[in-house]
py3Dmol code that shows the C-alpha trace and the ligand (Angstrom):
import py3Dmol

protein = """\
ATOM      1  CA  MET A   1     -45.742  37.325-153.326  1.00  0.00           C
ATOM      2  CA  GLN A   2     -46.475  40.963-152.469  1.00  0.00           C
ATOM      3  CA  GLY A   3     -43.060  42.469-153.190  1.00  0.00           C
ATOM      4  CA  ARG A   4     -43.173  44.397-156.459  1.00  0.00           C
ATOM      5  CA  MET A   5     -40.715  42.987-158.969  1.00  0.00           C
ATOM      6  CA  LEU A   6     -38.691  45.229-161.239  1.00  0.00           C
ATOM      7  CA  GLN A   7     -39.877  44.988-164.837  1.00  0.00           C
ATOM      8  CA  ARG A   8     -37.486  43.134-167.133  1.00  0.00           C
ATOM      9  CA  PRO A   9     -37.701  42.423-170.852  1.00  0.00           C
ATOM     10  CA  ALA A  10     -39.222  39.062-171.861  1.00  0.00           C
ATOM     11  CA  GLU A  11     -36.679  36.238-171.660  1.00  0.00           C
ATOM     12  CA  SER A  12     -36.704  32.977-173.609  1.00  0.00           C
ATOM     13  CA  ASP A  13     -34.917  30.938-170.886  1.00  0.00           C
ATOM     14  CA  PRO A  14     -37.072  31.111-167.725  1.00  0.00           C
ATOM     15  CA  ALA A  15     -34.202  29.920-165.491  1.00  0.00           C
ATOM     16  CA  ALA A  16     -31.905  32.669-166.748  1.00  0.00           C
ATOM     17  CA  HIS A  17     -34.722  35.144-166.322  1.00  0.00           C
ATOM     18  CA  ALA A  18     -35.333  34.030-162.744  1.00  0.00           C
ATOM     19  CA  ALA A  19     -31.643  34.312-161.936  1.00  0.00           C
ATOM     20  CA  ARG A  20     -31.533  37.904-163.190  1.00  0.00           C
ATOM     21  CA  GLU A  21     -34.836  38.981-161.744  1.00  0.00           C
ATOM     22  CA  SER A  22     -34.462  41.275-158.786  1.00  0.00           C
ATOM     23  CA  VAL A  23     -36.763  42.765-156.184  1.00  0.00           C
ATOM     24  CA  ASP A  24     -37.210  46.465-155.521  1.00  0.00           C
ATOM     25  CA  ILE A  25     -36.590  46.003-151.817  1.00  0.00           C
ATOM     26  CA  ALA A  26     -37.678  49.482-150.726  1.00  0.00           C
ATOM     27  CA  ALA A  27     -41.038  48.979-152.455  1.00  0.00           C
ATOM     28  CA  ALA A  28     -41.359  45.459-151.070  1.00  0.00           C
ATOM     29  CA  ILE A  29     -40.688  46.677-147.509  1.00  0.00           C
ATOM     30  CA  ALA A  30     -43.186  49.517-148.026  1.00  0.00           C
ATOM     31  CA  ASP A  31     -45.734  46.853-149.034  1.00  0.00           C
ATOM     32  CA  VAL A  32     -45.008  44.938-145.828  1.00  0.00           C
ATOM     33  CA  ARG A  33     -45.472  48.087-143.761  1.00  0.00           C
ATOM     34  CA  GLN A  34     -48.759  48.831-145.528  1.00  0.00           C
ATOM     35  CA  PHE A  35     -49.945  45.311-144.775  1.00  0.00           C
ATOM     36  CA  ILE A  36     -48.738  44.940-141.193  1.00  0.00           C
ATOM     37  CA  ASP A  37     -49.118  48.437-139.663  1.00  0.00           C
ATOM     38  CA  PRO A  38     -52.939  48.501-139.797  1.00  0.00           C
ATOM     39  CA  LEU A  39     -52.943  45.063-138.137  1.00  0.00           C
ATOM     40  CA  LEU A  40     -50.602  46.283-135.403  1.00  0.00           C
ATOM     41  CA  GLU A  41     -52.755  49.390-134.973  1.00  0.00           C
ATOM     42  CA  GLU A  42     -55.829  47.178-134.650  1.00  0.00           C
ATOM     43  CA  ALA A  43     -54.095  45.111-131.951  1.00  0.00           C
ATOM     44  CA  VAL A  44     -53.301  48.282-129.985  1.00  0.00           C
ATOM     45  CA  ASN A  45     -56.853  49.618-130.416  1.00  0.00           C
ATOM     46  CA  GLY A  46     -58.091  46.282-129.101  1.00  0.00           C
ATOM     47  CA  LEU A  47     -56.523  47.104-125.710  1.00  0.00           C
ATOM     48  CA  CYS A  48     -59.585  49.185-124.930  1.00  0.00           C
ATOM     49  CA  HIS A  49     -59.571  48.428-121.192  1.00  0.00           C
ATOM     50  CA  ALA A  50     -55.898  49.337-120.733  1.00  0.00           C
ATOM     51  CA  PRO A  51     -55.026  52.678-119.104  1.00  0.00           C
ATOM     52  CA  GLU A  52     -54.855  55.277-121.866  1.00  0.00           C
ATOM     53  CA  ARG A  53     -51.275  56.428-121.182  1.00  0.00           C
ATOM     54  CA  LEU A  54     -50.029  52.842-121.265  1.00  0.00           C
ATOM     55  CA  ARG A  55     -51.947  52.091-124.471  1.00  0.00           C
ATOM     56  CA  GLU A  56     -50.525  55.229-126.127  1.00  0.00           C
ATOM     57  CA  SER A  57     -46.987  54.278-125.119  1.00  0.00           C
ATOM     58  CA  ILE A  58     -47.556  50.883-126.764  1.00  0.00           C
ATOM     59  CA  ARG A  59     -48.842  52.586-129.902  1.00  0.00           C
ATOM     60  CA  TYR A  60     -45.834  54.923-129.849  1.00  0.00           C
ATOM     61  CA  ALA A  61     -43.330  52.079-129.544  1.00  0.00           C
ATOM     62  CA  LEU A  62     -44.984  49.577-131.869  1.00  0.00           C
ATOM     63  CA  LEU A  63     -45.968  51.881-134.704  1.00  0.00           C
ATOM     64  CA  ALA A  64     -42.783  53.969-134.712  1.00  0.00           C
ATOM     65  CA  PRO A  65     -41.217  54.179-138.164  1.00  0.00           C
ATOM     66  CA  GLY A  66     -38.925  51.127-137.970  1.00  0.00           C
ATOM     67  CA  LYS A  67     -37.894  49.079-140.972  1.00  0.00           C
ATOM     68  CA  ARG A  68     -40.324  46.195-140.215  1.00  0.00           C
ATOM     69  CA  LEU A  69     -37.611  43.712-141.171  1.00  0.00           C
ATOM     70  CA  ARG A  70     -38.935  41.020-138.873  1.00  0.00           C
ATOM     71  CA  PRO A  71     -42.483  41.045-140.262  1.00  0.00           C
ATOM     72  CA  ALA A  72     -40.966  41.110-143.763  1.00  0.00           C
ATOM     73  CA  LEU A  73     -38.917  38.005-142.973  1.00  0.00           C
ATOM     74  CA  ALA A  74     -41.906  36.131-141.548  1.00  0.00           C
ATOM     75  CA  LEU A  75     -44.131  37.050-144.500  1.00  0.00           C
ATOM     76  CA  TRP A  76     -41.491  36.368-147.142  1.00  0.00           C
ATOM     77  CA  ALA A  77     -40.534  33.052-145.540  1.00  0.00           C
ATOM     78  CA  SER A  78     -44.183  32.079-145.832  1.00  0.00           C
ATOM     79  CA  ASP A  79     -44.357  33.377-149.420  1.00  0.00           C
ATOM     80  CA  ALA A  80     -41.229  31.377-150.277  1.00  0.00           C
ATOM     81  CA  CYS A  81     -43.018  28.189-149.172  1.00  0.00           C
ATOM     82  CA  GLY A  82     -46.227  29.102-150.983  1.00  0.00           C
ATOM     83  CA  GLY A  83     -48.003  30.057-147.750  1.00  0.00           C
ATOM     84  CA  ASP A  84     -50.965  32.298-147.237  1.00  0.00           C
ATOM     85  CA  ARG A  85     -50.366  35.931-146.176  1.00  0.00           C
ATOM     86  CA  GLN A  86     -53.213  36.007-143.673  1.00  0.00           C
ATOM     87  CA  ALA A  87     -51.908  32.883-141.922  1.00  0.00           C
ATOM     88  CA  ALA A  88     -48.408  34.394-141.766  1.00  0.00           C
ATOM     89  CA  ALA A  89     -49.654  37.725-140.393  1.00  0.00           C
ATOM     90  CA  ALA A  90     -49.960  36.580-136.762  1.00  0.00           C
ATOM     91  CA  GLY A  91     -46.308  35.516-136.636  1.00  0.00           C
ATOM     92  CA  ALA A  92     -45.235  38.728-138.366  1.00  0.00           C
ATOM     93  CA  MET A  93     -47.130  40.844-135.824  1.00  0.00           C
ATOM     94  CA  ALA A  94     -45.906  38.853-132.833  1.00  0.00           C
ATOM     95  CA  VAL A  95     -42.208  39.157-133.711  1.00  0.00           C
ATOM     96  CA  GLU A  96     -42.548  42.906-134.237  1.00  0.00           C
ATOM     97  CA  MET A  97     -44.187  43.191-130.794  1.00  0.00           C
ATOM     98  CA  ILE A  98     -41.298  41.347-129.125  1.00  0.00           C
ATOM     99  CA  HIS A  99     -38.807  43.424-131.109  1.00  0.00           C
ATOM    100  CA  ALA A 100     -40.527  46.696-130.106  1.00  0.00           C
ATOM    101  CA  TYR A 101     -40.507  45.690-126.432  1.00  0.00           C
ATOM    102  CA  SER A 102     -36.813  44.809-126.588  1.00  0.00           C
ATOM    103  CA  LEU A 103     -35.965  48.211-128.073  1.00  0.00           C
ATOM    104  CA  VAL A 104     -38.004  50.061-125.424  1.00  0.00           C
ATOM    105  CA  HIS A 105     -36.276  48.190-122.606  1.00  0.00           C
ATOM    106  CA  ASP A 106     -32.844  48.387-124.227  1.00  0.00           C
ATOM    107  CA  ASP A 107     -33.136  52.183-124.387  1.00  0.00           C
ATOM    108  CA  LEU A 108     -33.869  52.527-120.653  1.00  0.00           C
ATOM    109  CA  PRO A 109     -31.339  54.283-118.408  1.00  0.00           C
ATOM    110  CA  ALA A 110     -30.515  50.968-116.708  1.00  0.00           C
ATOM    111  CA  MET A 111     -29.461  49.502-120.076  1.00  0.00           C
ATOM    112  CA  ASP A 112     -28.269  51.553-123.064  1.00  0.00           C
ATOM    113  CA  ASP A 113     -29.677  54.860-121.797  1.00  0.00           C
ATOM    114  CA  ASP A 114     -30.639  56.241-125.203  1.00  0.00           C
ATOM    115  CA  ASP A 115     -32.628  59.350-126.089  1.00  0.00           C
ATOM    116  CA  LEU A 116     -33.246  58.614-129.753  1.00  0.00           C
ATOM    117  CA  ARG A 117     -34.833  55.584-131.424  1.00  0.00           C
ATOM    118  CA  ARG A 118     -36.269  55.265-134.898  1.00  0.00           C
ATOM    119  CA  GLY A 119     -35.606  58.967-135.379  1.00  0.00           C
ATOM    120  CA  ARG A 120     -37.789  59.975-132.398  1.00  0.00           C
ATOM    121  CA  PRO A 121     -37.384  60.370-128.614  1.00  0.00           C
ATOM    122  CA  THR A 122     -37.167  56.954-126.955  1.00  0.00           C
ATOM    123  CA  CYS A 123     -40.282  55.700-125.164  1.00  0.00           C
ATOM    124  CA  HIS A 124     -39.066  56.632-121.677  1.00  0.00           C
ATOM    125  CA  ARG A 125     -38.215  60.127-122.949  1.00  0.00           C
ATOM    126  CA  ALA A 126     -41.575  60.613-124.680  1.00  0.00           C
ATOM    127  CA  PHE A 127     -43.493  59.187-121.672  1.00  0.00           C
ATOM    128  CA  ASP A 128     -41.582  58.298-118.498  1.00  0.00           C
ATOM    129  CA  GLU A 129     -39.427  55.460-117.264  1.00  0.00           C
ATOM    130  CA  ALA A 130     -42.126  53.529-115.420  1.00  0.00           C
ATOM    131  CA  THR A 131     -44.477  53.744-118.394  1.00  0.00           C
ATOM    132  CA  ALA A 132     -41.718  52.535-120.737  1.00  0.00           C
ATOM    133  CA  ILE A 133     -41.040  49.511-118.510  1.00  0.00           C
ATOM    134  CA  LEU A 134     -44.740  48.684-118.405  1.00  0.00           C
ATOM    135  CA  CYS A 135     -45.064  49.256-122.157  1.00  0.00           C
ATOM    136  CA  GLY A 136     -42.405  46.596-122.779  1.00  0.00           C
ATOM    137  CA  ASP A 137     -44.002  44.323-120.193  1.00  0.00           C
ATOM    138  CA  ALA A 138     -47.365  44.636-121.945  1.00  0.00           C
ATOM    139  CA  LEU A 139     -45.995  44.046-125.452  1.00  0.00           C
ATOM    140  CA  GLN A 140     -44.705  40.600-124.502  1.00  0.00           C
ATOM    141  CA  PRO A 141     -48.035  38.974-123.565  1.00  0.00           C
ATOM    142  CA  LEU A 142     -49.663  40.837-126.453  1.00  0.00           C
ATOM    143  CA  ALA A 143     -47.332  38.981-128.834  1.00  0.00           C
ATOM    144  CA  PHE A 144     -48.328  35.569-127.479  1.00  0.00           C
ATOM    145  CA  GLU A 145     -51.980  36.506-127.308  1.00  0.00           C
ATOM    146  CA  THR A 146     -51.789  37.523-130.988  1.00  0.00           C
ATOM    147  CA  LEU A 147     -50.525  34.065-131.926  1.00  0.00           C
ATOM    148  CA  VAL A 148     -53.167  32.313-129.857  1.00  0.00           C
ATOM    149  CA  ARG A 149     -55.978  34.518-131.145  1.00  0.00           C
ATOM    150  CA  HIS A 150     -55.179  34.210-134.851  1.00  0.00           C
ATOM    151  CA  LEU A 151     -53.763  30.707-135.332  1.00  0.00           C
ATOM    152  CA  PRO A 152     -55.362  27.263-135.015  1.00  0.00           C
ATOM    153  CA  PRO A 153     -54.578  25.780-131.542  1.00  0.00           C
ATOM    154  CA  ASP A 154     -51.910  23.309-132.647  1.00  0.00           C
ATOM    155  CA  THR A 155     -50.059  25.857-134.810  1.00  0.00           C
ATOM    156  CA  ALA A 156     -50.455  28.505-132.092  1.00  0.00           C
ATOM    157  CA  GLY A 157     -48.870  26.209-129.512  1.00  0.00           C
ATOM    158  CA  ARG A 158     -45.866  25.554-131.731  1.00  0.00           C
ATOM    159  CA  ALA A 159     -45.604  29.230-132.685  1.00  0.00           C
ATOM    160  CA  CYS A 160     -45.621  30.237-129.003  1.00  0.00           C
ATOM    161  CA  GLY A 161     -42.839  27.729-128.370  1.00  0.00           C
ATOM    162  CA  ILE A 162     -40.726  29.171-131.206  1.00  0.00           C
ATOM    163  CA  LEU A 163     -41.229  32.751-130.052  1.00  0.00           C
ATOM    164  CA  ALA A 164     -40.745  32.011-126.348  1.00  0.00           C
ATOM    165  CA  ALA A 165     -37.447  30.248-127.071  1.00  0.00           C
ATOM    166  CA  ALA A 166     -36.230  33.187-129.169  1.00  0.00           C
ATOM    167  CA  ALA A 167     -37.245  35.795-126.593  1.00  0.00           C
ATOM    168  CA  GLY A 168     -36.145  34.019-123.424  1.00  0.00           C
ATOM    169  CA  ALA A 169     -33.162  33.656-121.120  1.00  0.00           C
ATOM    170  CA  GLU A 170     -31.279  31.417-123.557  1.00  0.00           C
ATOM    171  CA  ALA A 171     -31.715  33.833-126.460  1.00  0.00           C
ATOM    172  CA  LEU A 172     -32.775  37.527-126.586  1.00  0.00           C
ATOM    173  CA  VAL A 173     -32.790  38.230-122.845  1.00  0.00           C
ATOM    174  CA  GLY A 174     -29.725  36.053-122.226  1.00  0.00           C
ATOM    175  CA  GLY A 175     -27.877  37.780-125.085  1.00  0.00           C
ATOM    176  CA  GLN A 176     -28.687  41.160-123.616  1.00  0.00           C
ATOM    177  CA  ALA A 177     -27.430  40.028-120.196  1.00  0.00           C
ATOM    178  CA  GLU A 178     -24.220  38.684-121.778  1.00  0.00           C
ATOM    179  CA  ASP A 179     -23.761  41.894-123.732  1.00  0.00           C
ATOM    180  CA  LEU A 180     -24.070  44.008-120.592  1.00  0.00           C
ATOM    181  CA  ALA A 181     -21.661  41.674-118.772  1.00  0.00           C
ATOM    182  CA  ALA A 182     -19.164  41.861-121.663  1.00  0.00           C
ATOM    183  CA  GLU A 183     -19.339  45.650-121.565  1.00  0.00           C
ATOM    184  CA  GLN A 184     -18.580  45.578-117.867  1.00  0.00           C
ATOM    185  CA  ALA A 185     -15.700  43.140-118.397  1.00  0.00           C
ATOM    186  CA  THR A 186     -14.267  45.345-121.166  1.00  0.00           C
ATOM    187  CA  ALA A 187     -14.486  48.339-118.861  1.00  0.00           C
ATOM    188  CA  GLU A 188     -12.639  46.371-116.188  1.00  0.00           C
ATOM    189  CA  THR A 189     -10.122  45.192-118.816  1.00  0.00           C
ATOM    190  CA  ASP A 190     -10.422  41.449-118.104  1.00  0.00           C
ATOM    191  CA  ALA A 191     -11.681  41.056-121.669  1.00  0.00           C
ATOM    192  CA  ALA A 192      -8.498  42.618-122.996  1.00  0.00           C
ATOM    193  CA  ASN A 193      -6.607  39.605-121.624  1.00  0.00           C
ATOM    194  CA  ALA A 194      -8.715  37.109-123.593  1.00  0.00           C
ATOM    195  CA  SER A 195      -7.420  35.921-126.987  1.00  0.00           C
ATOM    196  CA  PRO A 196      -8.920  37.573-130.101  1.00  0.00           C
ATOM    197  CA  GLU A 197     -10.369  34.174-131.091  1.00  0.00           C
ATOM    198  CA  SER A 198     -12.190  33.727-127.813  1.00  0.00           C
ATOM    199  CA  GLN A 199     -13.401  37.348-127.878  1.00  0.00           C
ATOM    200  CA  LEU A 200     -14.753  36.814-131.391  1.00  0.00           C
ATOM    201  CA  ALA A 201     -16.448  33.560-130.368  1.00  0.00           C
ATOM    202  CA  ARG A 202     -18.036  35.327-127.398  1.00  0.00           C
ATOM    203  CA  LEU A 203     -19.179  38.223-129.570  1.00  0.00           C
ATOM    204  CA  GLU A 204     -20.745  35.877-132.140  1.00  0.00           C
ATOM    205  CA  GLN A 205     -22.550  34.047-129.363  1.00  0.00           C
ATOM    206  CA  ILE A 206     -23.922  37.342-128.008  1.00  0.00           C
ATOM    207  CA  HIS A 207     -25.069  38.356-131.494  1.00  0.00           C
ATOM    208  CA  ARG A 208     -26.658  34.961-132.114  1.00  0.00           C
ATOM    209  CA  CYS A 209     -28.703  35.324-128.923  1.00  0.00           C
ATOM    210  CA  LYS A 210     -29.426  39.029-128.795  1.00  0.00           C
ATOM    211  CA  THR A 211     -30.172  39.632-132.476  1.00  0.00           C
ATOM    212  CA  GLY A 212     -30.044  36.362-134.396  1.00  0.00           C
ATOM    213  CA  ALA A 213     -32.541  34.353-132.366  1.00  0.00           C
ATOM    214  CA  LEU A 214     -35.468  36.661-133.116  1.00  0.00           C
ATOM    215  CA  PHE A 215     -34.585  36.804-136.811  1.00  0.00           C
ATOM    216  CA  LEU A 216     -34.430  33.013-136.864  1.00  0.00           C
ATOM    217  CA  ALA A 217     -37.839  32.895-135.175  1.00  0.00           C
ATOM    218  CA  CYS A 218     -39.270  35.046-138.006  1.00  0.00           C
ATOM    219  CA  LEU A 219     -38.161  32.462-140.579  1.00  0.00           C
ATOM    220  CA  ARG A 220     -39.387  29.580-138.459  1.00  0.00           C
ATOM    221  CA  LEU A 221     -42.782  31.205-137.876  1.00  0.00           C
ATOM    222  CA  GLY A 222     -43.170  31.945-141.594  1.00  0.00           C
ATOM    223  CA  GLY A 223     -42.270  28.337-142.401  1.00  0.00           C
ATOM    224  CA  LEU A 224     -44.574  26.976-139.714  1.00  0.00           C
ATOM    225  CA  THR A 225     -47.659  28.929-140.783  1.00  0.00           C
ATOM    226  CA  ALA A 226     -46.971  28.059-144.437  1.00  0.00           C
ATOM    227  CA  GLY A 227     -46.688  24.333-143.654  1.00  0.00           C
ATOM    228  CA  ALA A 228     -43.089  24.192-144.949  1.00  0.00           C
ATOM    229  CA  SER A 229     -41.535  20.831-145.830  1.00  0.00           C
ATOM    230  CA  ALA A 230     -38.519  19.654-143.793  1.00  0.00           C
ATOM    231  CA  GLU A 231     -36.215  20.710-146.633  1.00  0.00           C
ATOM    232  CA  GLN A 232     -37.797  24.162-146.885  1.00  0.00           C
ATOM    233  CA  PHE A 233     -37.656  24.584-143.115  1.00  0.00           C
ATOM    234  CA  GLN A 234     -33.960  23.696-143.112  1.00  0.00           C
ATOM    235  CA  ALA A 235     -33.265  26.253-145.867  1.00  0.00           C
ATOM    236  CA  LEU A 236     -35.141  28.932-143.908  1.00  0.00           C
ATOM    237  CA  GLU A 237     -33.082  28.167-140.803  1.00  0.00           C
ATOM    238  CA  THR A 238     -29.804  28.309-142.738  1.00  0.00           C
ATOM    239  CA  TYR A 239     -30.920  31.638-144.188  1.00  0.00           C
ATOM    240  CA  GLY A 240     -32.010  32.951-140.769  1.00  0.00           C
ATOM    241  CA  GLU A 241     -28.746  32.113-139.045  1.00  0.00           C
ATOM    242  CA  ALA A 242     -26.604  33.730-141.737  1.00  0.00           C
ATOM    243  CA  PHE A 243     -28.940  36.720-142.021  1.00  0.00           C
ATOM    244  CA  GLY A 244     -28.900  37.390-138.263  1.00  0.00           C
ATOM    245  CA  LEU A 245     -25.136  37.570-138.012  1.00  0.00           C
ATOM    246  CA  ALA A 246     -24.806  39.551-141.259  1.00  0.00           C
ATOM    247  CA  PHE A 247     -27.372  42.039-139.958  1.00  0.00           C
ATOM    248  CA  GLN A 248     -25.546  42.519-136.671  1.00  0.00           C
ATOM    249  CA  ILE A 249     -22.142  42.992-138.301  1.00  0.00           C
ATOM    250  CA  ALA A 250     -23.736  45.571-140.629  1.00  0.00           C
ATOM    251  CA  ASP A 251     -25.272  47.233-137.553  1.00  0.00           C
ATOM    252  CA  ASP A 252     -21.846  47.374-135.874  1.00  0.00           C
ATOM    253  CA  LEU A 253     -20.448  48.931-139.060  1.00  0.00           C
ATOM    254  CA  LEU A 254     -23.237  51.522-139.106  1.00  0.00           C
ATOM    255  CA  ASP A 255     -22.470  52.412-135.511  1.00  0.00           C
ATOM    256  CA  ALA A 256     -18.811  52.832-136.445  1.00  0.00           C
ATOM    257  CA  GLU A 257     -19.336  54.686-139.728  1.00  0.00           C
ATOM    258  CA  GLY A 258     -22.948  55.930-140.012  1.00  0.00           C
ATOM    259  CA  THR A 259     -24.455  59.279-139.096  1.00  0.00           C
ATOM    260  CA  GLU A 260     -27.258  59.961-136.608  1.00  0.00           C
ATOM    261  CA  GLU A 261     -29.377  61.523-139.402  1.00  0.00           C
ATOM    262  CA  THR A 262     -29.299  58.429-141.616  1.00  0.00           C
ATOM    263  CA  VAL A 263     -29.329  55.767-138.893  1.00  0.00           C
ATOM    264  CA  GLY A 264     -32.044  57.410-136.733  1.00  0.00           C
ATOM    265  CA  LYS A 265     -30.291  56.696-133.426  1.00  0.00           C
ATOM    266  CA  ARG A 266     -27.115  57.710-131.665  1.00  0.00           C
ATOM    267  CA  VAL A 267     -24.006  56.371-133.439  1.00  0.00           C
ATOM    268  CA  GLY A 268     -20.401  55.920-132.299  1.00  0.00           C
ATOM    269  CA  LYS A 269     -21.593  54.770-128.901  1.00  0.00           C
ATOM    270  CA  ASP A 270     -20.016  51.314-129.154  1.00  0.00           C
ATOM    271  CA  ALA A 271     -16.536  52.774-129.557  1.00  0.00           C
ATOM    272  CA  ALA A 272     -17.221  55.394-126.882  1.00  0.00           C
ATOM    273  CA  ARG A 273     -18.030  52.591-124.432  1.00  0.00           C
ATOM    274  CA  GLY A 274     -15.147  50.418-125.566  1.00  0.00           C
ATOM    275  CA  LYS A 275     -17.740  47.821-126.496  1.00  0.00           C
ATOM    276  CA  LEU A 276     -16.888  44.502-128.133  1.00  0.00           C
ATOM    277  CA  THR A 277     -17.932  44.764-131.804  1.00  0.00           C
ATOM    278  CA  PHE A 278     -16.856  43.194-135.075  1.00  0.00           C
ATOM    279  CA  PRO A 279     -15.073  46.365-136.298  1.00  0.00           C
ATOM    280  CA  SER A 280     -13.264  46.752-132.963  1.00  0.00           C
ATOM    281  CA  LEU A 281     -12.101  43.121-133.034  1.00  0.00           C
ATOM    282  CA  VAL A 282     -11.264  42.452-136.684  1.00  0.00           C
ATOM    283  CA  GLY A 283     -11.374  45.908-138.310  1.00  0.00           C
ATOM    284  CA  ILE A 284     -13.733  47.524-140.806  1.00  0.00           C
ATOM    285  CA  ASP A 285     -12.611  45.667-143.946  1.00  0.00           C
ATOM    286  CA  ALA A 286     -12.687  42.170-142.450  1.00  0.00           C
ATOM    287  CA  SER A 287     -16.077  42.922-140.862  1.00  0.00           C
ATOM    288  CA  ARG A 288     -17.461  44.028-144.207  1.00  0.00           C
ATOM    289  CA  SER A 289     -16.076  40.924-145.974  1.00  0.00           C
ATOM    290  CA  ARG A 290     -17.637  38.675-143.342  1.00  0.00           C
ATOM    291  CA  ALA A 291     -21.012  40.420-143.672  1.00  0.00           C
ATOM    292  CA  TYR A 292     -20.905  40.013-147.482  1.00  0.00           C
ATOM    293  CA  ALA A 293     -19.968  36.329-147.179  1.00  0.00           C
ATOM    294  CA  LEU A 294     -22.860  35.707-144.777  1.00  0.00           C
ATOM    295  CA  ALA A 295     -25.270  37.545-147.095  1.00  0.00           C
ATOM    296  CA  ALA A 296     -24.087  35.317-149.950  1.00  0.00           C
ATOM    297  CA  GLU A 297     -24.670  32.253-147.769  1.00  0.00           C
ATOM    298  CA  ALA A 298     -28.187  33.436-146.966  1.00  0.00           C
ATOM    299  CA  GLU A 299     -28.871  34.143-150.638  1.00  0.00           C
ATOM    300  CA  HIS A 300     -27.625  30.684-151.572  1.00  0.00           C
ATOM    301  CA  ALA A 301     -30.029  29.069-149.099  1.00  0.00           C
ATOM    302  CA  CYS A 302     -32.920  30.672-150.996  1.00  0.00           C
ATOM    303  CA  GLN A 303     -32.170  28.808-154.211  1.00  0.00           C
ATOM    304  CA  ILE A 304     -34.574  25.970-153.452  1.00  0.00           C
ATOM    305  CA  PHE A 305     -37.456  28.442-153.436  1.00  0.00           C
ATOM    306  CA  GLY A 306     -36.813  29.675-157.000  1.00  0.00           C
ATOM    307  CA  THR A 307     -38.356  33.069-157.769  1.00  0.00           C
ATOM    308  CA  ARG A 308     -40.517  32.846-154.634  1.00  0.00           C
ATOM    309  CA  GLY A 309     -37.326  33.209-152.590  1.00  0.00           C
ATOM    310  CA  LYS A 310     -36.203  36.390-154.346  1.00  0.00           C
ATOM    311  CA  PRO A 311     -37.397  38.879-151.701  1.00  0.00           C
ATOM    312  CA  LEU A 312     -35.479  36.968-148.995  1.00  0.00           C
ATOM    313  CA  ALA A 313     -32.384  36.723-151.184  1.00  0.00           C
ATOM    314  CA  THR A 314     -32.494  40.406-152.096  1.00  0.00           C
ATOM    315  CA  LEU A 315     -33.045  41.449-148.472  1.00  0.00           C
ATOM    316  CA  ALA A 316     -29.941  39.556-147.334  1.00  0.00           C
ATOM    317  CA  ASN A 317     -27.841  41.627-149.727  1.00  0.00           C
ATOM    318  CA  TRP A 318     -29.644  44.832-148.906  1.00  0.00           C
ATOM    319  CA  ILE A 319     -29.012  44.633-145.171  1.00  0.00           C
ATOM    320  CA  VAL A 320     -25.253  44.496-145.658  1.00  0.00           C
ATOM    321  CA  HIS A 321     -25.231  47.418-148.124  1.00  0.00           C
ATOM    322  CA  ARG A 322     -27.728  49.697-146.301  1.00  0.00           C
ATOM    323  CA  ASN A 323     -26.879  53.060-144.710  1.00  0.00           C
ATOM    324  CA  HIS A 324     -29.682  53.036-142.076  1.00  0.00           C
TER     325      HIS A 324
END
"""
ligand_1 = """\
29
GRG
C -33.946 44.498 -123.393
C -34.304 42.005 -123.370
C -33.768 43.173 -124.018
C -33.119 43.009 -125.163
C -32.611 44.105 -125.953
C -32.897 44.430 -129.310
C -31.968 44.581 -128.197
C -31.906 43.555 -127.135
C -31.238 45.666 -128.114
C -31.310 46.792 -129.064
C -29.980 47.279 -129.349
C -29.337 46.575 -130.467
C -28.255 47.304 -131.151
C -29.714 45.387 -130.784
C -29.239 44.648 -131.872
C -30.391 44.414 -132.743
C -30.778 45.654 -133.440
C -29.788 46.383 -134.205
C -31.993 46.049 -133.371
C -32.528 47.145 -134.210
O -33.149 46.465 -135.286
P -33.652 47.206 -136.570
O -32.524 47.958 -137.204
O -34.644 48.260 -135.923
O -34.389 46.245 -137.417
P -35.941 48.950 -136.518
O -36.104 50.170 -135.651
O -35.705 49.293 -137.952
O -37.050 47.967 -136.339
"""
view = py3Dmol.view(width=600, height=400)
view.addModel(protein, "pdb")
view.setStyle({"model": 0}, {"cartoon": {"style": "trace"}})
view.addModel(ligand_1, "xyz")
view.setStyle({"model": 1}, {"stick": {}})
view.zoomTo()
view.show()
């Protein structure tokens, strides 16, 4: 495990020690960034026959100062199962590539129309709209090529299947389409006529597709490359599902309560658009309680991994308490 553990005094009961041991999550994430960013940079540099402006837009989008949560999840899922870091790296890179593309396209004028992302001008602002579209288009095949290039054929085939399912029309892209449709419906007030229960069910489904599916893919890819047992794989999936929803509720809360300086993107836009969010449907307190309960569920799923699951368990709590 690469995450640095906080030093604790020697303990006679190893189980009690393990239970109290915690991970310095900021340091552990910094370790992930130090490990994965040079690999991402190498992948971009490898595009030596691509037009320079396109390649630089890819570098700009992929190496922007994001949190690298998805690579962290893939690497820590592998660590939890006793996997090898190098084997897990391809999955970690590929999910970050898909994530980066989705942010670039989401920020476009035809979608969220944002000027700020990861504390910097969005890709279409720093370059131009056509370049940003092509940048996202290029990041997608690069993700699959990364899996194929770095993994043995059988594992690569399964990894491509996991990632394609998470990124496709029944997950990430479908969730985005549903989200845009829900926004339209809210604007036209048909959504206001739906019951709160059905609105909440629809919102959860959007979150599961738009945000949760890629997080789940991180856990699955980490488990796959580590050769996880069926029981370990199941625990990773339980973790991934709870984590994804907890993350999105926390993100909704940040949009409702955070500041642009800390969050690194425009905030308050959900309310301004009358968008369906957890806080708008159930209020701030109930949203926060739900996020905490999901984080606890994710943490619980890590128990079978013992101390090797600590970074995952700590991250689940961190994402619901973060301010950025
Ligand atoms: C365009 C197909 C397509 C999909 C877009 C990712 C996405 C779907 C939209 C981005 C907007 C959004 C609020 C998505 C929810 C997921 C989310 C909060 C992504 C940001 O993830 P972080 O916080 O970002 O991990 P960093 O920048 O830290 O990597």
